[in-house]
HTML snippet that shows the backbone in 3Dmol.js (N, CA, C, O; Angstrom):
<script src="https://3Dmol.org/build/3Dmol-min.js"></script>
<div id="view" style="width:600px;height:400px;position:relative"></div>
<script>
const pdb = `
ATOM      1  N   MET A   1      48.941  -8.531  15.047  1.00  0.00           N
ATOM      2  CA  MET A   1      48.415  -9.079  13.919  1.00  0.00           C
ATOM      3  C   MET A   1      47.004  -9.280  14.403  1.00  0.00           C
ATOM      4  O   MET A   1      46.713  -9.290  15.598  1.00  0.00           O
ATOM      5  N   GLN A   2      46.120  -9.444  13.398  1.00  0.00           N
ATOM      6  CA  GLN A   2      44.759  -9.400  13.736  1.00  0.00           C
ATOM      7  C   GLN A   2      44.512 -11.205  12.927  1.00  0.00           C
ATOM      8  O   GLN A   2      44.828 -11.678  11.835  1.00  0.00           O
ATOM      9  N   GLU A   3      43.749 -11.793  14.236  1.00  0.00           N
ATOM     10  CA  GLU A   3      43.217 -13.270  13.824  1.00  0.00           C
ATOM     11  C   GLU A   3      42.294 -13.340  12.812  1.00  0.00           C
ATOM     12  O   GLU A   3      41.416 -12.488  12.678  1.00  0.00           O
ATOM     13  N   PHE A   4      42.427 -14.329  12.060  1.00  0.00           N
ATOM     14  CA  PHE A   4      41.484 -14.601  10.928  1.00  0.00           C
ATOM     15  C   PHE A   4      40.068 -15.476  11.365  1.00  0.00           C
ATOM     16  O   PHE A   4      40.071 -16.628  11.799  1.00  0.00           O
ATOM     17  N   ARG A   5      39.092 -14.783  11.178  1.00  0.00           N
ATOM     18  CA  ARG A   5      37.567 -15.300  11.582  1.00  0.00           C
ATOM     19  C   ARG A   5      36.957 -15.566  10.440  1.00  0.00           C
ATOM     20  O   ARG A   5      36.654 -14.641   9.687  1.00  0.00           O
ATOM     21  N   PRO A   6      36.700 -16.776  10.151  1.00  0.00           N
ATOM     22  CA  PRO A   6      35.767 -16.968   8.868  1.00  0.00           C
ATOM     23  C   PRO A   6      34.352 -16.651   9.573  1.00  0.00           C
ATOM     24  O   PRO A   6      34.009 -16.837  10.740  1.00  0.00           O
ATOM     25  N   HIS A   7      33.542 -16.033   8.320  1.00  0.00           N
ATOM     26  CA  HIS A   7      32.268 -15.742   8.775  1.00  0.00           C
ATOM     27  C   HIS A   7      31.260 -16.893   9.335  1.00  0.00           C
ATOM     28  O   HIS A   7      30.818 -17.653   8.473  1.00  0.00           O
ATOM     29  N   VAL A   8      30.912 -17.073  10.469  1.00  0.00           N
ATOM     30  CA  VAL A   8      30.112 -18.236  10.876  1.00  0.00           C
ATOM     31  C   VAL A   8      28.759 -17.789  10.753  1.00  0.00           C
ATOM     32  O   VAL A   8      28.638 -16.684  11.282  1.00  0.00           O
ATOM     33  N   PHE A   9      27.774 -18.189  10.295  1.00  0.00           N
ATOM     34  CA  PHE A   9      26.545 -18.165  10.298  1.00  0.00           C
ATOM     35  C   PHE A   9      25.897 -19.136  11.197  1.00  0.00           C
ATOM     36  O   PHE A   9      25.903 -20.232  10.638  1.00  0.00           O
ATOM     37  N   PRO A  10      25.360 -19.190  12.315  1.00  0.00           N
ATOM     38  CA  PRO A  10      24.686 -20.474  12.914  1.00  0.00           C
ATOM     39  C   PRO A  10      23.415 -20.977  12.033  1.00  0.00           C
ATOM     40  O   PRO A  10      22.749 -20.272  11.276  1.00  0.00           O
ATOM     41  N   MET A  11      23.273 -22.053  12.246  1.00  0.00           N
ATOM     42  CA  MET A  11      22.085 -22.778  11.297  1.00  0.00           C
ATOM     43  C   MET A  11      20.579 -22.146  11.982  1.00  0.00           C
ATOM     44  O   MET A  11      20.460 -21.683  13.116  1.00  0.00           O
ATOM     45  N   LYS A  12      19.644 -22.260  11.082  1.00  0.00           N
ATOM     46  CA  LYS A  12      18.468 -21.683  11.915  1.00  0.00           C
ATOM     47  C   LYS A  12      17.938 -23.184  12.564  1.00  0.00           C
ATOM     48  O   LYS A  12      18.314 -24.308  12.230  1.00  0.00           O
ATOM     49  N   GLN A  13      17.027 -22.836  13.509  1.00  0.00           N
ATOM     50  CA  GLN A  13      16.324 -23.935  14.047  1.00  0.00           C
ATOM     51  C   GLN A  13      15.741 -24.705  12.996  1.00  0.00           C
ATOM     52  O   GLN A  13      16.187 -25.842  12.843  1.00  0.00           O
ATOM     53  N   SER A  14      15.022 -24.389  12.400  1.00  0.00           N
ATOM     54  CA  SER A  14      14.137 -25.037  11.246  1.00  0.00           C
ATOM     55  C   SER A  14      15.059 -25.649  10.543  1.00  0.00           C
ATOM     56  O   SER A  14      14.685 -26.802  10.327  1.00  0.00           O
ATOM     57  N   ASP A  15      16.281 -25.389   9.994  1.00  0.00           N
ATOM     58  CA  ASP A  15      17.053 -26.321   9.177  1.00  0.00           C
ATOM     59  C   ASP A  15      17.707 -27.150   9.885  1.00  0.00           C
ATOM     60  O   ASP A  15      18.035 -28.181   9.298  1.00  0.00           O
ATOM     61  N   LEU A  16      18.086 -27.018  11.228  1.00  0.00           N
ATOM     62  CA  LEU A  16      18.192 -28.368  11.841  1.00  0.00           C
ATOM     63  C   LEU A  16      16.946 -29.403  12.073  1.00  0.00           C
ATOM     64  O   LEU A  16      17.185 -30.608  12.161  1.00  0.00           O
ATOM     65  N   PHE A  17      16.002 -29.049  12.141  1.00  0.00           N
ATOM     66  CA  PHE A  17      14.676 -29.968  12.276  1.00  0.00           C
ATOM     67  C   PHE A  17      14.864 -30.486  10.795  1.00  0.00           C
ATOM     68  O   PHE A  17      14.806 -31.713  10.719  1.00  0.00           O
ATOM     69  N   ARG A  18      15.045 -29.919   9.771  1.00  0.00           N
ATOM     70  CA  ARG A  18      14.860 -30.314   8.360  1.00  0.00           C
ATOM     71  C   ARG A  18      16.242 -31.376   8.374  1.00  0.00           C
ATOM     72  O   ARG A  18      15.983 -32.523   8.007  1.00  0.00           O
ATOM     73  N   ASP A  19      17.342 -31.162   8.671  1.00  0.00           N
ATOM     74  CA  ASP A  19      18.234 -31.906   8.798  1.00  0.00           C
ATOM     75  C   ASP A  19      17.891 -33.281   9.450  1.00  0.00           C
ATOM     76  O   ASP A  19      18.341 -34.330   8.989  1.00  0.00           O
ATOM     77  N   ASN A  20      17.158 -33.236  10.434  1.00  0.00           N
ATOM     78  CA  ASN A  20      16.604 -34.602  11.476  1.00  0.00           C
ATOM     79  C   ASN A  20      15.516 -35.179  10.551  1.00  0.00           C
ATOM     80  O   ASN A  20      15.272 -36.376  10.698  1.00  0.00           O
ATOM     81  N   ALA A  21      14.767 -34.431   9.536  1.00  0.00           N
ATOM     82  CA  ALA A  21      14.106 -35.329   8.869  1.00  0.00           C
ATOM     83  C   ALA A  21      14.672 -35.645   7.792  1.00  0.00           C
ATOM     84  O   ALA A  21      14.041 -36.422   7.075  1.00  0.00           O
ATOM     85  N   GLU A  22      15.835 -35.235   7.379  1.00  0.00           N
ATOM     86  CA  GLU A  22      16.367 -35.963   6.131  1.00  0.00           C
ATOM     87  C   GLU A  22      17.111 -37.394   6.803  1.00  0.00           C
ATOM     88  O   GLU A  22      17.181 -38.493   6.252  1.00  0.00           O
ATOM     89  N   ASN A  23      17.592 -37.043   8.053  1.00  0.00           N
ATOM     90  CA  ASN A  23      18.323 -38.441   8.654  1.00  0.00           C
ATOM     91  C   ASN A  23      17.115 -39.283   8.995  1.00  0.00           C
ATOM     92  O   ASN A  23      17.461 -40.410   9.350  1.00  0.00           O
ATOM     93  N   CYS A  24      15.926 -39.112   9.000  1.00  0.00           N
ATOM     94  CA  CYS A  24      14.884 -40.147   9.451  1.00  0.00           C
ATOM     95  C   CYS A  24      14.773 -40.974   8.077  1.00  0.00           C
ATOM     96  O   CYS A  24      14.876 -42.196   7.971  1.00  0.00           O
ATOM     97  N   LEU A  25      14.540 -40.043   7.043  1.00  0.00           N
ATOM     98  CA  LEU A  25      14.230 -40.746   5.727  1.00  0.00           C
ATOM     99  C   LEU A  25      15.218 -41.636   5.178  1.00  0.00           C
ATOM    100  O   LEU A  25      14.944 -42.589   4.448  1.00  0.00           O
ATOM    101  N   GLN A  26      16.581 -41.244   5.612  1.00  0.00           N
ATOM    102  CA  GLN A  26      17.640 -42.031   5.179  1.00  0.00           C
ATOM    103  C   GLN A  26      17.553 -43.487   5.990  1.00  0.00           C
ATOM    104  O   GLN A  26      17.654 -44.557   5.390  1.00  0.00           O
ATOM    105  N   LEU A  27      17.374 -43.400   7.276  1.00  0.00           N
ATOM    106  CA  LEU A  27      17.025 -44.684   8.357  1.00  0.00           C
ATOM    107  C   LEU A  27      15.706 -45.190   7.725  1.00  0.00           C
ATOM    108  O   LEU A  27      15.561 -46.409   7.821  1.00  0.00           O
ATOM    109  N   ALA A  28      14.812 -44.586   7.161  1.00  0.00           N
ATOM    110  CA  ALA A  28      13.676 -45.396   6.777  1.00  0.00           C
ATOM    111  C   ALA A  28      14.322 -46.164   5.686  1.00  0.00           C
ATOM    112  O   ALA A  28      14.305 -47.395   5.717  1.00  0.00           O
ATOM    113  N   GLU A  29      14.998 -45.386   4.545  1.00  0.00           N
ATOM    114  CA  GLU A  29      15.591 -46.055   3.336  1.00  0.00           C
ATOM    115  C   GLU A  29      16.263 -47.676   4.003  1.00  0.00           C
ATOM    116  O   GLU A  29      15.843 -48.705   3.473  1.00  0.00           O
ATOM    117  N   ARG A  30      17.162 -47.772   5.009  1.00  0.00           N
ATOM    118  CA  ARG A  30      17.643 -48.711   5.429  1.00  0.00           C
ATOM    119  C   ARG A  30      17.040 -49.566   6.167  1.00  0.00           C
ATOM    120  O   ARG A  30      17.613 -50.580   6.566  1.00  0.00           O
ATOM    121  N   ALA A  31      15.565 -49.228   6.506  1.00  0.00           N
ATOM    122  CA  ALA A  31      15.222 -50.087   7.756  1.00  0.00           C
ATOM    123  C   ALA A  31      14.915 -51.403   7.198  1.00  0.00           C
ATOM    124  O   ALA A  31      14.694 -51.553   5.996  1.00  0.00           O
ATOM    125  N   GLU A  32      14.896 -52.349   8.034  1.00  0.00           N
ATOM    126  CA  GLU A  32      14.702 -53.720   7.750  1.00  0.00           C
ATOM    127  C   GLU A  32      13.138 -53.887   8.638  1.00  0.00           C
ATOM    128  O   GLU A  32      12.919 -53.803   9.847  1.00  0.00           O
ATOM    129  N   GLY A  33      12.166 -54.167   7.431  1.00  0.00           N
ATOM    130  CA  GLY A  33      10.988 -54.275   8.109  1.00  0.00           C
ATOM    131  C   GLY A  33      10.097 -52.952   7.974  1.00  0.00           C
ATOM    132  O   GLY A  33      10.569 -51.815   8.016  1.00  0.00           O
ATOM    133  N   GLN A  34       8.683 -53.271   7.800  1.00  0.00           N
ATOM    134  CA  GLN A  34       7.524 -52.424   7.679  1.00  0.00           C
ATOM    135  C   GLN A  34       7.512 -51.483   9.020  1.00  0.00           C
ATOM    136  O   GLN A  34       7.595 -50.256   8.960  1.00  0.00           O
ATOM    137  N   PRO A  35       7.415 -52.109  10.044  1.00  0.00           N
ATOM    138  CA  PRO A  35       7.174 -51.493  11.206  1.00  0.00           C
ATOM    139  C   PRO A  35       8.470 -49.959  11.484  1.00  0.00           C
ATOM    140  O   PRO A  35       8.321 -48.779  11.804  1.00  0.00           O
ATOM    141  N   ALA A  36       9.509 -50.714  11.190  1.00  0.00           N
ATOM    142  CA  ALA A  36      10.588 -49.636  11.421  1.00  0.00           C
ATOM    143  C   ALA A  36      10.737 -48.495  10.393  1.00  0.00           C
ATOM    144  O   ALA A  36      11.185 -47.382  10.667  1.00  0.00           O
ATOM    145  N   TYR A  37      10.218 -48.984   8.915  1.00  0.00           N
ATOM    146  CA  TYR A  37      10.218 -48.153   7.882  1.00  0.00           C
ATOM    147  C   TYR A  37       9.167 -47.090   8.378  1.00  0.00           C
ATOM    148  O   TYR A  37       9.548 -45.929   8.523  1.00  0.00           O
ATOM    149  N   LYS A  38       7.737 -47.466   8.669  1.00  0.00           N
ATOM    150  CA  LYS A  38       6.930 -46.356   8.991  1.00  0.00           C
ATOM    151  C   LYS A  38       6.950 -45.469  10.207  1.00  0.00           C
ATOM    152  O   LYS A  38       6.292 -44.432  10.297  1.00  0.00           O
ATOM    153  N   ARG A  39       7.752 -45.948  11.139  1.00  0.00           N
ATOM    154  CA  ARG A  39       8.278 -45.463  12.363  1.00  0.00           C
ATOM    155  C   ARG A  39       9.242 -44.212  11.913  1.00  0.00           C
ATOM    156  O   ARG A  39       9.102 -43.076  12.367  1.00  0.00           O
ATOM    157  N   TYR A  40      10.344 -44.627  10.853  1.00  0.00           N
ATOM    158  CA  TYR A  40      10.867 -43.574  10.855  1.00  0.00           C
ATOM    159  C   TYR A  40      10.514 -42.760   9.731  1.00  0.00           C
ATOM    160  O   TYR A  40      11.014 -41.636   9.737  1.00  0.00           O
ATOM    161  N   SER A  41       9.706 -43.083   8.681  1.00  0.00           N
ATOM    162  CA  SER A  41       8.910 -42.158   8.227  1.00  0.00           C
ATOM    163  C   SER A  41       8.076 -40.868   8.763  1.00  0.00           C
ATOM    164  O   SER A  41       8.226 -39.674   8.503  1.00  0.00           O
ATOM    165  N   ARG A  42       7.035 -41.612   9.703  1.00  0.00           N
ATOM    166  CA  ARG A  42       6.458 -40.752  10.800  1.00  0.00           C
ATOM    167  C   ARG A  42       7.263 -39.540  11.368  1.00  0.00           C
ATOM    168  O   ARG A  42       6.952 -38.358  11.221  1.00  0.00           O
ATOM    169  N   MET A  43       8.392 -40.043  12.069  1.00  0.00           N
ATOM    170  CA  MET A  43       9.413 -39.089  12.454  1.00  0.00           C
ATOM    171  C   MET A  43       9.637 -38.127  11.708  1.00  0.00           C
ATOM    172  O   MET A  43       9.455 -36.959  12.052  1.00  0.00           O
ATOM    173  N   ALA A  44      10.118 -38.533  10.440  1.00  0.00           N
ATOM    174  CA  ALA A  44      10.378 -37.630   9.565  1.00  0.00           C
ATOM    175  C   ALA A  44       9.345 -36.185   9.036  1.00  0.00           C
ATOM    176  O   ALA A  44       9.583 -34.989   8.864  1.00  0.00           O
ATOM    177  N   ASP A  45       8.147 -37.043   8.908  1.00  0.00           N
ATOM    178  CA  ASP A  45       6.673 -36.104   8.992  1.00  0.00           C
ATOM    179  C   ASP A  45       6.769 -34.912   9.948  1.00  0.00           C
ATOM    180  O   ASP A  45       6.661 -33.725   9.638  1.00  0.00           O
ATOM    181  N   ALA A  46       7.055 -35.580  11.518  1.00  0.00           N
ATOM    182  CA  ALA A  46       7.019 -34.728  12.126  1.00  0.00           C
ATOM    183  C   ALA A  46       8.179 -33.587  12.569  1.00  0.00           C
ATOM    184  O   ALA A  46       7.933 -32.577  13.228  1.00  0.00           O
ATOM    185  N   TRP A  47       9.523 -33.990  12.045  1.00  0.00           N
ATOM    186  CA  TRP A  47      10.494 -33.168  12.297  1.00  0.00           C
ATOM    187  C   TRP A  47      10.090 -32.034  11.093  1.00  0.00           C
ATOM    188  O   TRP A  47      10.374 -30.852  11.291  1.00  0.00           O
ATOM    189  N   THR A  48       9.497 -32.399   9.993  1.00  0.00           N
ATOM    190  CA  THR A  48       9.005 -31.320   9.228  1.00  0.00           C
ATOM    191  C   THR A  48       8.165 -30.485   9.452  1.00  0.00           C
ATOM    192  O   THR A  48       8.368 -29.307   9.159  1.00  0.00           O
ATOM    193  N   ALA A  49       7.134 -30.862   9.970  1.00  0.00           N
ATOM    194  CA  ALA A  49       6.175 -30.184  10.479  1.00  0.00           C
ATOM    195  C   ALA A  49       6.660 -29.158  11.673  1.00  0.00           C
ATOM    196  O   ALA A  49       5.954 -28.172  11.887  1.00  0.00           O
ATOM    197  N   LEU A  50       7.634 -29.331  12.313  1.00  0.00           N
ATOM    198  CA  LEU A  50       8.170 -28.740  13.273  1.00  0.00           C
ATOM    199  C   LEU A  50       9.081 -27.524  12.628  1.00  0.00           C
ATOM    200  O   LEU A  50       9.232 -26.400  13.106  1.00  0.00           O
ATOM    201  N   ALA A  51       9.709 -28.114  11.275  1.00  0.00           N
ATOM    202  CA  ALA A  51      10.568 -27.026  10.670  1.00  0.00           C
ATOM    203  C   ALA A  51       9.397 -25.926  10.145  1.00  0.00           C
ATOM    204  O   ALA A  51       9.571 -24.717  10.296  1.00  0.00           O
ATOM    205  N   ARG A  52       8.337 -26.412   9.590  1.00  0.00           N
ATOM    206  CA  ARG A  52       7.717 -25.303   9.058  1.00  0.00           C
ATOM    207  C   ARG A  52       6.988 -24.474  10.078  1.00  0.00           C
ATOM    208  O   ARG A  52       6.958 -23.260   9.874  1.00  0.00           O
ATOM    209  N   GLU A  53       6.385 -24.968  11.169  1.00  0.00           N
ATOM    210  CA  GLU A  53       6.087 -24.148  12.355  1.00  0.00           C
ATOM    211  C   GLU A  53       6.920 -23.392  13.019  1.00  0.00           C
ATOM    212  O   GLU A  53       6.474 -22.475  13.710  1.00  0.00           O
ATOM    213  N   GLN A  54       8.314 -23.643  12.930  1.00  0.00           N
ATOM    214  CA  GLN A  54       9.369 -22.808  13.431  1.00  0.00           C
ATOM    215  C   GLN A  54       9.795 -21.824  12.437  1.00  0.00           C
ATOM    216  O   GLN A  54      10.452 -20.869  12.851  1.00  0.00           O
ATOM    217  N   ASP A  55       9.485 -21.918  10.998  1.00  0.00           N
ATOM    218  CA  ASP A  55       9.677 -20.775  10.158  1.00  0.00           C
ATOM    219  C   ASP A  55       8.628 -19.927  10.236  1.00  0.00           C
ATOM    220  O   ASP A  55       8.771 -18.768   9.849  1.00  0.00           O
ATOM    221  N   TRP A  56       7.382 -20.386  10.761  1.00  0.00           N
ATOM    222  CA  TRP A  56       6.111 -19.323  10.511  1.00  0.00           C
ATOM    223  C   TRP A  56       6.409 -18.719  12.276  1.00  0.00           C
ATOM    224  O   TRP A  56       6.083 -17.565  12.553  1.00  0.00           O
ATOM    225  N   LEU A  57       6.944 -19.493  13.182  1.00  0.00           N
ATOM    226  CA  LEU A  57       7.368 -18.440  14.613  1.00  0.00           C
ATOM    227  C   LEU A  57       8.515 -17.657  14.284  1.00  0.00           C
ATOM    228  O   LEU A  57       8.815 -16.839  15.153  1.00  0.00           O
ATOM    229  N   ASP A  58       9.233 -17.681  13.276  1.00  0.00           N
ATOM    230  CA  ASP A  58      10.556 -17.041  12.954  1.00  0.00           C
ATOM    231  C   ASP A  58       9.841 -15.772  12.224  1.00  0.00           C
ATOM    232  O   ASP A  58      10.482 -14.732  12.067  1.00  0.00           O
ATOM    233  N   GLY A  59       8.515 -15.888  11.789  1.00  0.00           N
ATOM    234  CA  GLY A  59       8.124 -14.706  10.801  1.00  0.00           C
ATOM    235  C   GLY A  59       8.694 -15.162   9.431  1.00  0.00           C
ATOM    236  O   GLY A  59       8.414 -14.206   8.708  1.00  0.00           O
ATOM    237  N   GLU A  60       9.246 -15.953   8.769  1.00  0.00           N
ATOM    238  CA  GLU A  60       9.641 -16.279   7.391  1.00  0.00           C
ATOM    239  C   GLU A  60       8.409 -16.797   6.586  1.00  0.00           C
ATOM    240  O   GLU A  60       8.601 -16.882   5.373  1.00  0.00           O
ATOM    241  N   ILE A  61       7.199 -17.153   7.040  1.00  0.00           N
ATOM    242  CA  ILE A  61       6.256 -17.469   6.560  1.00  0.00           C
ATOM    243  C   ILE A  61       4.993 -16.908   7.123  1.00  0.00           C
ATOM    244  O   ILE A  61       4.638 -17.149   8.277  1.00  0.00           O
ATOM    245  N   PRO A  62       4.330 -16.169   6.309  1.00  0.00           N
ATOM    246  CA  PRO A  62       2.948 -15.500   6.810  1.00  0.00           C
ATOM    247  C   PRO A  62       1.998 -16.547   7.351  1.00  0.00           C
ATOM    248  O   PRO A  62       1.862 -17.692   6.920  1.00  0.00           O
ATOM    249  N   PRO A  63       1.501 -16.105   8.138  1.00  0.00           N
ATOM    250  CA  PRO A  63       0.223 -16.943   8.882  1.00  0.00           C
ATOM    251  C   PRO A  63      -0.632 -17.011   8.098  1.00  0.00           C
ATOM    252  O   PRO A  63      -0.751 -16.043   7.347  1.00  0.00           O
ATOM    253  N   VAL A  64      -1.572 -18.158   7.940  1.00  0.00           N
ATOM    254  CA  VAL A  64      -2.764 -18.734   7.559  1.00  0.00           C
ATOM    255  C   VAL A  64      -3.749 -17.382   7.123  1.00  0.00           C
ATOM    256  O   VAL A  64      -4.214 -16.718   8.049  1.00  0.00           O
ATOM    257  N   THR A  65      -3.996 -17.065   5.988  1.00  0.00           N
ATOM    258  CA  THR A  65      -5.208 -15.973   5.935  1.00  0.00           C
ATOM    259  C   THR A  65      -6.440 -16.718   5.611  1.00  0.00           C
ATOM    260  O   THR A  65      -6.495 -17.690   4.859  1.00  0.00           O
ATOM    261  N   VAL A  66      -7.342 -16.220   6.195  1.00  0.00           N
ATOM    262  CA  VAL A  66      -8.811 -16.890   6.216  1.00  0.00           C
ATOM    263  C   VAL A  66      -9.589 -15.945   5.723  1.00  0.00           C
ATOM    264  O   VAL A  66      -9.762 -14.845   6.248  1.00  0.00           O
ATOM    265  N   ARG A  67     -10.235 -16.447   4.399  1.00  0.00           N
ATOM    266  CA  ARG A  67     -11.111 -15.496   3.568  1.00  0.00           C
ATOM    267  C   ARG A  67     -12.772 -15.835   4.422  1.00  0.00           C
ATOM    268  O   ARG A  67     -13.241 -16.883   4.865  1.00  0.00           O
ATOM    269  N   ILE A  68     -13.295 -14.473   4.378  1.00  0.00           N
ATOM    270  CA  ILE A  68     -14.636 -14.577   4.646  1.00  0.00           C
ATOM    271  C   ILE A  68     -15.343 -14.336   3.307  1.00  0.00           C
ATOM    272  O   ILE A  68     -14.926 -13.534   2.472  1.00  0.00           O
ATOM    273  N   PRO A  69     -16.538 -15.152   3.151  1.00  0.00           N
ATOM    274  CA  PRO A  69     -17.122 -14.952   1.970  1.00  0.00           C
ATOM    275  C   PRO A  69     -17.740 -13.630   2.058  1.00  0.00           C
ATOM    276  O   PRO A  69     -17.974 -13.161   3.172  1.00  0.00           O
ATOM    277  N   GLN A  70     -18.047 -12.943   0.926  1.00  0.00           N
ATOM    278  CA  GLN A  70     -19.067 -11.632   0.792  1.00  0.00           C
ATOM    279  C   GLN A  70     -20.333 -12.165   0.429  1.00  0.00           C
ATOM    280  O   GLN A  70     -20.490 -13.085  -0.374  1.00  0.00           O
ATOM    281  N   ASN A  71     -21.305 -11.517   1.092  1.00  0.00           N
ATOM    282  CA  ASN A  71     -22.655 -11.735   0.540  1.00  0.00           C
ATOM    283  C   ASN A  71     -22.702 -10.625  -0.489  1.00  0.00           C
ATOM    284  O   ASN A  71     -22.485  -9.413  -0.469  1.00  0.00           O
ATOM    285  N   GLU A  72     -23.232 -11.902  -1.795  1.00  0.00           N
ATOM    286  CA  GLU A  72     -23.392 -11.383  -3.207  1.00  0.00           C
ATOM    287  C   GLU A  72     -25.046 -10.708  -3.165  1.00  0.00           C
ATOM    288  O   GLU A  72     -26.000 -11.465  -2.984  1.00  0.00           O
ATOM    289  N   GLU A  73     -25.206  -9.460  -3.322  1.00  0.00           N
ATOM    290  CA  GLU A  73     -26.301  -8.970  -3.414  1.00  0.00           C
ATOM    291  C   GLU A  73     -26.954  -8.640  -4.921  1.00  0.00           C
ATOM    292  O   GLU A  73     -26.448  -7.847  -5.715  1.00  0.00           O
ATOM    293  N   ALA A  74     -28.142  -9.382  -5.148  1.00  0.00           N
ATOM    294  CA  ALA A  74     -28.678  -9.432  -6.713  1.00  0.00           C
ATOM    295  C   ALA A  74     -29.313  -8.398  -7.107  1.00  0.00           C
ATOM    296  O   ALA A  74     -29.750  -8.342  -8.256  1.00  0.00           O
TER     297      ALA A  74
END
`;
const viewer = $3Dmol.createViewer("view");
viewer.addModel(pdb, "pdb");
viewer.setStyle({}, {cartoon: {color: "spectrum"}});
viewer.zoomTo();
viewer.render();
</script>
């Protein structure tokens, strides 16, 4: 008999970071007081930035392109 194994795909690191950001936003919504709200909001921003950077490190988004202006000759 063959054992049934569902296809399990591990979460990407960036998705885990985004989940953390979402949790922080939920905590911010329930925060009592402005200092706690700001703290959780900043934490959410930090997790989101980490997720974007991880996507870049994983090659899912291209690096920033730098445009060099060309000299226009008249």
